[in-house]
N, C-alpha and C positions, 0 to 999 in steps of 0.2 A: 282442522279435522275433516276427514272425508266422510260424508254422510251418504249412504245408499239406502233408498227406500224401495221395498218390494212387497207385493202381496205374497202371503206366506206359502202359496202353492208352488212358488218357484225358489230355487236356491242357486245363486250364482257363485262360481269359483273363479278365482283370479290366479292363474298359473302361467308361468312361462311355458312355451311349447316344448322345450327341451330340458331334460333332467341334467343338471350340472352339479359338480361338487359343491357341497354346502360348507360354509365357514364354521369352524369350531366355536368362535365367539358369538355367532348368531344362534347356535343351537344350545350350547351349554352356558346359559345365562339366565338371569331373572327376567320375568316378563316386563315388557315396557308398560303395559297397562293391566291392572287387576283390581280386585276388591271393589267391584261395582255395587253401588247401593242406591236405593231410592229414599228420599226424605219421606217421613210418615204419610203426609198428605199427597205426595207426588209432585210437589212444586219443582223439585230438583232431582237430577240423577248425577251421581258423583262417582269418581274412581281415583285410584292411586296411579300416578304417572311417574315413571322413572326416566329422566332425561339428563344426559351429560353429568352423571354422578350426583344429581340432586333429585329429591323426591318432592312431589307436590300432590295435593288433592285438587283435582279439577272439578268444578261444579258447573253443570249445564242446566239451562232451563229446559224442563221436559216438554214444553210447548214447541220450541223450534230448534232445540239442541245448540243454541248459542252459548258461549261461555259467559256465565253469570259472575263467577268469582274464581280466584285461584288462591289456594292456601299453600304457599311455598315454604317448605321446611329449610332450616339452615343446613350448611354443609355437613355439620357433625350430628345432625338429627336423623333418626331412622324410625319410620312409622312401624309400630308393632300391630296396631289395629285402630279402627275408628268406628263411630256409630252416631247416626243422627239422633238427637234428642227431640227436636221439633223442627219446624221449618226455618228457624233462625239460629239454631245452636247445634254444634257438632262436638262430640267428645273424642279426644285423641289420646292414645297411649303411645308415647314416644320414648325411644332410647337415646340418651345423650351421654357419650363417653362411658358406655357400659351400664348406666343406671337408668331405670325406668321413671318417667315423669308423666303425669296426667295433665292434659290441657283441655280447655274448652274454647272453641272458636265461636265468637258471637258476631252476628251480622250487624254491620252499621248500615241503617236504612238510608242514610244520606249518601254514602259513597258506594254502597253495595259490597264492600269488603268485609271479610271475616277477620276480626282481631283476636289474637290468642291471649288467654289468661290462664295462669297456672292454678290447678287444684292443689291446695295445701294439705288437705285431709289425707291421712294414711288409711288406705282401703281400696275398694274396687267398685266400679259401676256394675250393678246387677242387671238392671233393665230400665226401660222407659215405661211410663204409664200412659197408654194411648188415650185414655179419657181425660187425663190431666197433663197436657203437653208441656207445662212449665215446671213439672215435678218429675223427679227420678227416684229410683230405688238404689240405695248405696249402702254397701256393707263397710262399716268403719271399724278399724282396729280399736279394741278396748284400750283406753289410756293406761290401765294397770296391767293388762296382759295382751301384748302385741300379736300373739298367736291366736287370739279369740276375737271374733267379729260380731258386732251388733248391726242389725238391719234397720235402716231408716228410710222413711219417705221424706224427701227434702226438696225445697225449692232450689232451682238451678243457681240463682243469685246467691242464696245462702250457702250453697256448696262452695262457690267460688270464694266466699268470705270466710270459709271454714267455721260457719256459725250453725251449730247443731242445736242451739237452745230451743228454737221454735219447731225443730224437725220432729216428726212423729216416729216413735220407736215401734217398729213392726214386729221385731223379734230380738231376743237376747241370746247370744251364743254362750256356750259353756265348754267344758273339756271334751264333751262328746259331739255337741252340735256346733259345727265349725264353718260350713259353707251353705250359702243360700242361692236359690234360683227362682225364676218367676215364669209361670205358664200364662202367657198373654191370652191364649185361646180360652182357657178355663178359669182365668183370673185367680190363680192359686199360687201361694208361696210354697216352694219345695225346699227341703233341707236334707242334708246327709247327716245321719247320726251314726257315729262309728263306735265300736266296742272292741278294744284290743284283746279282751279276755278270750273271746271265741272267734276273733277275726271276722266279725259280722258287720253289716251295714244296714241301717234302717233308712228307708225313704219315708219321710214324714211330710205332711202338708197341712195347710190351713188357708182360709180366706184372708183377705186384707183386714177384715174387722174382727176375726176370731182371736181369742187368746190361747185356746187349747190346740195342741198339735194332734193330728190323726196319723196313725201308722198306715202307710200304703202297702209296704212290703218289706220283708227282711231278706237280705241276700247273704249267702255264705259261699265259701269256696266249694264248688261242686264239680263233678266230672262231666257235666253237660253245660251247654251254652245257655245263658239266661240273661236277656237284656231288656229291661223296661224302657220303652221309648216314649211314653207319655200317657195322658189320660185318654180313655175312650168313652167318656161319659162321666157322670157324677160319682159313680161307685165302682168303676172298673179301670184297670190299667191295660194298655196294649203292650204285649210282650212278644219279642222274637226269641224263640228257643228251639232247641232240638231235644228237649226232655221227652223221652219215650218216642221220638221220631228220628229218622235218619237225616232228613233235611231240616234246616232252620225254617220254622214256620211261624205264622202269626196266630197267637192265642190271646184270649182275654183272661185277666186275673181278677177275681172277685175280691174286693177289698174287705168287705164285711166278713166273709167266711175264710179268707186267706187261702182260696183254692184256685187251681188253674183249670180253665174251661176247655172246651173242645177247640179243635183247629178251625180257625176262621178262614185262612187262605194258605195254600201250600202249592209251590211250583213243583212239577214232576221231576225236573232236572237240576234245579239250582236252589241254593240257599237264599233266603230273603235277606236283604241288607237293611231295609228301613220300611216304615209305614206311617200313615198319617190319618188321624180321625178329625172330623169337624167338631165344633163345639156342641152340636146336637147329637153327637154319638154315632155319626155315620162314617164308615170307612171310605176315605177319599182315594188313596192310592197305596201301592206297595212297590218296592224296587228290588231288582235282582240283577246280577251281571250275566249277560247272555253273549257268548262269543267275545268276551272281553270288554263289552260296553255296558254301561248302566242303562237299564230299561225300566220304564215306568208302566205299571198296569193300573188303569183307572177303573172306577166302579160306577160312577153316576154317568148318565147319558151325555150330559153337556161336556163333561170332562173327557169322555171317550171320544167325542167328535173333535174337540179341540186337539187332543193328543194325536188323533189320526192325521189331522191336517199338518201338525208339526212334524210328525214322523215322515210324511210324504215329502215335506220340504227339505228335511235334513236327513236324507237316507245315509245309513252307515255312519251315523254320528251319535255321540252322547249329547242329548239335549235336555236341559232341565231348567226349572225356575230357580234362580239364586236369590231373588228378592221380589217383594211385591208391596204395594201400598196397603194401608189399613183397610180400604174399601175394595181391594182387589181390582181397582180400575186400571192399574199399570203393573207390568211385570218386567223384570230383567231376565232374559234367557241367556244361557251359556251353551255354546256348541263346541264339541271337541271330538277328535277321531284320530286314527292312526296317521292320516295325512292332513290333519287339521290341528294346528297348535292352539287354537282357541279364538272364538269370536263372541262378542257380546251384542245383544239386541235389546232394544226397548220395544216391548210387545203390548199392544192394546187389544185384549180379548174381544171387546165389544165390536171392534172394527175388523178383527182378524188381520191386523196390520203390524208388521215388524220393521224396525228401522235399525240398521247397523250402527252401533255406537262406536266401536273400535275393535281392533284385533289385539291379541295378547302380545305377539312378537312382530313388530313392524317390518323388520328386515327379512322375515320369511314370507311376507304377504304375497310377493310376486314370484316366489320360488315354486318349482314343481316338486312337491313332496310325493312320497310313494305310499299307496294304500296297501295295507296288509291283506292277505287272503286267510280267512278263518278256515281251519281244517278240523274235521272230526274223523278219528281213526280208531279202529278196534284194536285193542292190545292183544297179546297172545292168548289171554283167557277170555276175550270178548268184551272187556270193559271199555266203555266209551271214553276216549281221550281227546281233549280239545287242544288245538295248537294254532299258532299264527306264523305264516310264512310271508316274508317280505322279499320280493324279487326286485333286483336292480333294473332300472330302465335306461336305455341308451348307452350306459357304461356297464359292461358285463365282463367280469374277470373269471367267470366260471368257477367260483368258490362258494361252497355252502358253509356257513358258520352256524354250528349247532350251539345254542346258548341257553343252558339250563338256568332256571332262576335260583335265588338263594332260599334260605329257610332251613330245611325244605318244607317243614310242616306248617300248615295254616298260613301259607304265603302263596300268592298266585301272580301270574303274568296277566296283564290287561292289554287291550287293543287301543288304548288311548295313545295320545301323542308321546313318542319315546325318542328323545334326542339322539341317544346312542344308535338306535336302530336306523334312524334316518341318516345319520352320519355314515354308518357303514354301508348302507345301501347306495348312498350318493358316491361312494368310492368304488362301487361296482361289485359289492358282495351281497349274496343272498343270506338272510338271517332267519333261522328257525327257532321259535320259542315254544316250549311244550308245558302244558299244565298236567304234569304226571301225578300219579297217586301220592297223596300227602298234601296236594294243593288245596287251597281254600275255595269255598263257593260251590262245591259239588256234593255236599252231604258229609255226614259223620263217618260213614263206612269208607267212603273214598279217601277221606283225610287219614283215618286211622290205619288204613292199609299201607300207608307210606312209612309209619313209625317202625324203626329198626330195619329199614330196607335200604340202607346206604349201600351203594354198589350192587344192588340186587334188583328188586322189583322196579324201583324208580328208574334205573338205567335201562331196564327192559322196556318200560313204557316209552321212554325217549327213543330207544332204538326202533320200536315198532313204527313210530311216526317218521323217523329218519328213513327207514326202508320204504315206506309208502311214498314219501317225497321223492326218493330216488327212482321209484317206478314211474312217477309222473314227469320228472324233470331230469335233465342230464347235467352233471357237474364234473369238472376235471379234477377238482380237489375238494377236500372236506376237512375242516378244523373244528375242534371243540373249544369253546370260549366261555368262561364264566367267572363270577366272583362269589366269595363266601361259600355256601354249599355248592353253588354253581361251579366254583373252581375245583372243588373235590370231584363233582360229577363229571366235569370235562376231562379230568385226569383219568377217572375210572372208565369212562367211555372209550378212551384211546387205549387203555390197558386191556379191556375185554374185547375190543374190536380193532385190533391194530391194523387190520387190512383196510379199514374205512377212513382212518384219520391220518393226515399228513403233518399236522401240527396241533399243539395244545397251548392255550393261554389260560393260566389259572391265577386268580387274584384273591388275596386276603382269605385264603382257603384253610381247610382242616385236612390234615394228611395222616395223622396218627390218632385214631379214634379212642384208643386207650388213654391217651394224654388228656382227652376231654374230661376224664373223671378225676384227674389228680394234677392239674396244672399247677396248683399251689395249695397251701393249707386252707386258704379262704375258699377255694373251689373244690373242696373235697368233703363237705358236710352232707348230712342226710338230705336237706332241702335242695342243695345244689345237685346232688346225685339224682334225686327224683326229677328235677327239672331237665337234666340231660337225658334221662331215660325216656321222657315223653317224646323225645325226638330220635335218639339213637337206638333206643331199646336197652335192655338190661346189660350190665357190664359182664363181659366174659372174654376168655382168651381168644375166642373165635373172631373177635374184632380185628385181630391181626390179619385175617384173611381178606378183609375189605379195607385195609389201611394202606394207602399208596407208599408210605415210608418203607413198608416191608414187602412191597411188590414191584420195586423199581425195575427189576429185570424184565417185567412184562411191558414196560413202556418202550415202544419203538420210535415214536414220533418225537421230534425236538420240542422243547417246552420253554415258554417264557413265564417266569414267576413274578407276580407283583406282591408286595407286602408292605404293611404299615408297621413301623418298628414300635409303635405304642398301641398296637391292636390288643385290646383286652376282651374281645369277643371270640375271634379265632386267633388265639394267642400267636404272636410272631414266631414262637418256638416251633410251631408246626411247619411254617415255611422254611425256617432255618434248618430244621432236621432234614426235610425233604431235599433241600438244596445240597446239603452236605453229602447225603447218600448218593445223589445223582452225580455230583462231582467226583466222588470216589470211584464210581463206576465209569467215569469219563463219558457220561451221557451228555449229548448236546443240550445244554441248559443256559439260558440267559436270565438275568434278574434285574428288576427295578425295585429297589427298596426305598421307601419314603421315610425320612426322619420326621419326627413330630407329627405323625399321622397315625390314626387309629384304624377302625374297621371301615375304611373308605375315606373320602377326602372331605375336608372342611370348607373348601371353596371351589369356585368354578375352574380355577386354573388346574387344580389336580385332576378334575374330570376330563378337561381338555387334553392334558398331557397323557393321561392313560389311554384315551381314545386314539390319539395320534400315534402313540407307541405301539398299539395293537396293529394298526394298519401298516406301520413301518415294518414290524416284525413279520407279519404275514407276507408282505411283498418281498422281503428279503429271503425268508426261509423257503418260500415256494418258487423263488426266482421268477417272479411275475414281472412283466414289462412295467416300467414306471409310466405313470400317466404323463403324457407329453406336456411340455411347457407351452407349446403353441396351440392355436385353434380354439381357445376358450374365450369367453367374455371376460371383461376386466374383473367382475365379481368372482368368477370361477378361478381366475389366476390368483387373486388375493386369498381365496380359500385354500388352494393347494399350497401356496407359499406359507400360509399361516401354520399348516401342519408341521413344516420343517422349522419354522421359527420357534414354535412351542417346544419342540424337541431340543433345539439348539439352546434356547434359554435355560432349559432344565440342566444341561451340562455346563452352561456358562456361569450362571450366577444364582439360580434358585437354591435356597438354603435347604430344601428338603431332600436334595439329591447330591450324590458324590460328583464333584466337578471333574470333567474330562474335556480339556480344551481342544484336543484333536477331534473328538466327536462333535463338539459344539461347532467348530469351524466347518466340519464336513456338512452338517445340516444347514448352516448359514449359507454355504455355497449352493446347496440344493434350492434354498429359497431364493437366492439371488438369480438363479436361472429363470425365475418368473419376473425378474425386475423388481423384487421387493426392496424398498428403499432402506429399511432398517437393517436388513441382512447385508446389503452392500456396505453400509456404514460400519457394521460390526466386523466384517472381513477387513476393512481398512484399519480398524482398531487393533486387530490381531497383528497385522504387519507393522503397526505403529508401536505396540507394546513388546512385540517379539515373543508372544505366547503361541505355542504349537508350530510356529514358523520363525525364521530369522527376521530380525528387524529389516524392513525394506521401505525406505521413505517413498520411493517412486511408486511401488504397489499400493502403499497406504494412500498416497495422494490420488492415485487412479480410482480406487474404490470410493474414497470420500467424494470425489468429483462426480462419479456415477450416481451416488446416493443423492447428492445435492441437485443433480439434474432431474431427479424424480421428485424434488420439492421437499426433501427431508430437512427439517429445520436444524436438527443437531449437526448434520453434515456441514451446512453453511456456517454454523457457529464455530465448529471445530476448524474448518479451513480458514475462516476469518482470523481466528486466534493464532494459528500456526503461521500464516503468511505475515501477520503483524509481528510475531515474536522473532521469526527468522532463525530458529534453532533447528527444529526437525526438518523444516522445509526452508528453501531460500526465501529470504525476506522479500515480499512483494506488496507494496502498499496499495497498489491499484486493485489487486485481487482481494486483499484483506478488506478494503472498503466495500467492494462489490458484495462479498459474501455476508458481511455484517449488515449491510443495508437490506439484503434479501431476507435476513432473519426478521428485521423490523417490518418489511413489507408483508411477509407471510403470517406474522403473528400480531402485528399492529403494536404490541407492547411487550418487548422482551428486555427485562432489566439488564441481563448479562450482556446482551449485544450492545445495548446503549452505553454500558460502561466501557466496553472495548472500543466503541466508536469514539468515546471521549478520549481514551488513551491515544487512538489513532490521530485525532486532531491536534493533540499536544506533541506528538513525536513524528508526524509526517514530514517529509523533506520539502524544502523550498516554500513556494507560495501556498501550497496546499495546507500547511500548518495553520490552524485557526484556534488560538487560545480561548477566545470567547465561546466558541462552540464546544470546545473541550470541557471547559468549566461548566457550561450549561448541562451537558450530558451527565457529568459527575454529580452535579447538584440535584438533578432530576431524580436520582436514586436516593430518596430521603430515608431517614431512620424508620419511618412508618412502614415503608416497603420492605426493609431488611429485618424488621423486628422478629418475625416468626420464620425467617428463612435463613438458617445458618449457612447454607451453601452460598446464597447471594451475599451475605455479610463477608464471608471469606473472600469471594471474588472482588468485592468492593475494596477491601483492604489490599489485596494483591495488585489491583489496577492502580490504586492511589500510589502504592509504593513504587511500582514500575514506572509510572508516569513521572514521579519526582526524580528518580534516578536516571531514566533514559532521556528525559527532556533536556537535551544539551543546549538547545537554542533559546531557553527561557531568558527573557530580560529580567532584571532585578525586580521590576514591578510585578511581572507575571509570577515569578517564583514566590514573591511575598503574598500575592493573592491566593496561590495554591496552598501555601503553608497556613494562611489564615483560615482557609476552608477546612483543612485538617484539624486545626486547633478548635474551631467552632464545632465541628462534627463530633469530636471525641472529648470536648470540654477540657482541653489541655491547659495547664497553667504554669508549668515549670520546664526547665531544661536539664538534660543529663550532664553531669560534670565528670563522673567516673563510674567504673564497674567495681563490684565488690563480690566476694565469695564466688568467683568464676570457676566453674569446673567443666571439663569436657570429657567425652568418652561414651560409654554405653550405659543406657538407663532403662529402667523398667517402669512402666506406667502403673501407678497405684491410685487409690481414691484420694490420696493427699497430694498427688502430683507426680513428678518424675523423680525416681530414686536411683542414684548412681550405683551401678553394680560392677563396672569395670572402669578404672581410671586409665583409659588409653584411647587413642584415636585409631587403633588398629581394629577394624570392624569385624574381624573373624569372631564368631560366637557359635557354640554348639547348638544352642536353642535360639531360634529367631522369634519365637512366639512372644508377643507383647513386649518386644525389645525395641529400643530406639537408640539412635546415636545423635549427638549434637552437643549443645552448650546449655548450661544452666547458670544463672547469675542473679545478682541483685544490682540495682542502679542507685547512684547517689546524686544528690543535688547539692549546690552550695547552700550551706546552712543546715538546719535540722529537718530531718525527714518527717513528714506527716502523711497520714492516710488520705488527707484531702488533696495532696499533690497528685497531679496527673501528668504523665510524661509519655513520650512515644519515640520509637526508633524503627528503622526499616531493616528487614533481613533479606538477604539474597543467597539462595542456595544454587550452586552450579555443579553439575555432574559432567565429568570428562571421561571418555573411554580410554582404552589402552593406547590409542594413537594421539591422545591429548585433544581430541575433538570434543567440543561442547555438545552434549546430547540432551541436556535438560537444564532449564533455569526456572526457579520458583521464587517469587517475591512474596513478602509478607509485611504487615504492619503490626508491630507489637505496641501495646499501650497498657498503662496501669499505674499503680502507686509504687513508690520506692519501698514501701513496707512489704510488698509482695515478692515472691520468687518468680523470676522471669525465665523463659526457656525458648529455644528454637531447635526443633527436632525433626528427624526423618525416620521412618520405619527401618529397622535393621534388616538389611538384605545383602547377600553376597553377589555382586555384579561384576567384579573385576574393575570397577571404576574408581576414580578419585573424586571425592566430593570436597567442596569448600563452602563455608558459610561466612558471609560478610555482614557486619552490623554497621549501619549508617545512622547519623542523626538526620533531622529533617532539613538541614542545610546541605545534605548529600556528602557530608564528611565521613570518611571511613574511620570507625572507632575500634573495630576488632575484626580479625580474620582468623579462621581456624580451618585446617585441612584434615581430611580423613582418607585413609588409604587402606587397602588390603595388605600392603607390604611394609609400610613405614609410618612413623609418626611425623607429621609435617605441621609445624606450628609457626604462626607469625602473629605476634601480639602488638597491639597499639593500645596502651593503657593510660589512664589518668589524663584524658584530654579535656580541654575546656571548649564548650560549644559557644558559638556566637549567640547573642540574645536575639529573640525574635522581634 
């Protein structure tokens, strides 16, 4: 870990001198480090670290920041949250195979390690008790009613033993009293008391020793904002509300009289977000969002001085305390900004000294990110509108992307780190985001003015900012881009100002406002209608006038539509209807519709694909010059290649998108121009399979070799297998050995490569054949390695089968050893004497196995889905068949083209009981080829052969043969 110490008056940035394209996978990803915490007394500072697909909690000594311990989670464990209980105990909430588990890590004083123990109780950790470090507050599910919780004070060791007999009951839950919290500042238990009859909630409280609950406040659904944020003394609550005010302000609520007092603090421009009182009832700070960044306003002199020093050190950053010790001796600070993905510092207030703990995203640490410019513009009626303009640096394609936010009501854009904005700016695009009327944070009136203003006031606010930006800067092109409401707004901006916009990208949008009121029976009741009216305004026929579906003739710019087919927020029918209308009018429209996707993406790949598709569309539709393949750093080349790889993968194999192999190959070729190794490999695979292009062994070999030269392991493995098999490419044992050995050199341990090297040593010509090494490689791939890897198990059986059949130079002793290895591996104990119930033809795969649907070896079939062709049979032994008998045979499938050239060979090892049904199958496909399947015993004797053709039934049977005994 890199530690940088500095006096807080200075702030150092670590940037490259030149802005280059940033990689999708570096931007759209989970942070490498987050969830920083201090142990209660400050002995340790800890954080969650993600590295190589594993999560761990790294624990540092706060004195010198050396690693004191590491709690490494297993591969299938994902941390939901964690909390220090005391200096030697950490509580973890972990998800394992979709289910949540509670663990406690206990420090072993002798080793310094933290050992995990599972909490068996059903319930939740509420809080720690600072004065009693070995005790916690835990709400446990009532044994008789799992939906009701009782609150306990319990010793940590007793919690691990699930022993609540000696625990102190602090509160009993009931049908109304269901959730408990603890205020460590004022030492009070807080509970929520719900009443379904009038849809109200009581906040009640009591001390640790009291039996009686006291009502703090009753909350009901109101037309104004009202949020209790904590106690402000023994008899008052601090409340952020806009009751009787335009802005959200801080007021005190008197518990005894149940009345709301005067305004304590109000910002003239912004809504308050949070506030904090000390235990002696003094206001410590309030927060609000100013120009898109969270700002703290402190009230006592010492805090004001400290805040000023921090502000000076972290200009244009959000900077706030995310954790502190019980005695306030140490704090963890977090810094964030438009060009700062996140940094964590250990701060000592007494010394005014901060130490960099780590960064959120390590791969972005040395990259030049672009700072946004905050703008304030007067709208057409003089209303103050804030916006954020991010201008590209070094790469400038003279395109302004106007990007309205979603919502649109009570949502806002911020100026904190935004991966999409940074991605677009790094590709040379300027990005403008506007907090139009309806946005949150600027007061009640500002927000309510946006209600019912779809396609009207909202878009006029955006246009006012766009016009001001165009007065200050010059752009050749302008496009509107947005998701959700932003997709609607982008479309309406281009419709109302066709002269300004040369393209539109709209995702997951709403395009028929009347449809919002009656999407389905479920979404047409009074409560749902009221919910929609709070955003769209009242239902009326006039909504047609601001619905893109009915205004398609006003759209002049080409448009790209994104949509999720399972979107139940902006129903996919909106996008479907709009697309249909545009198609009918022959308007230039492209679509990317994601299967199994709702209102946005469920993983980072979806975000990456959407971002890459946007850049690709804008570049194509505006006929912009492509960013060159040369002249970049290696990192920039990888970033530009990744754009094309992500697009190609979407068309090639991603299940959420309709496959289009011609487009996939197109984008793989664009990635290959940057020397991208996987793209080169996949191009070779297209020429290998004959998808989108004709089969061409020479071109396939060329691209496989190019990929291997870049160090791509799969290319070496593919070449090693092809040169060894000698079917698709001419057999070349020297090249095969080289590439297989390269796989092992690059990976140190690749089971598949070692298997094929084993086959190589058994089948190599002349003196290079080495049976001992062959058997050693095969034996190295133990059952333990293959247990949870079905692909490796299949390869193992294929290699064993191929080695037995192709090893023509085996001595009797070598063949015996190889057979003994197979017998031992699969616990064989019997020999096949004959076949029974043998059938061949076309089969359908069912849960019970393969069901014959056509008794023919003519593989023409109207429907190829879930259909296979091959043979199904049972095997017999001499004597009575038992389920304990285990036998094996070898299958070899051979495909020949129209010129009778062998184009494919597949080996397999079949084993099992004579009581079972056996089969050897291939997926049904019409290739114009002739296929044959041969079945051999382990002595390499041909037992049965079957041929399949598109034109004739070709059979050759060898039945009722006797095998030699082993």
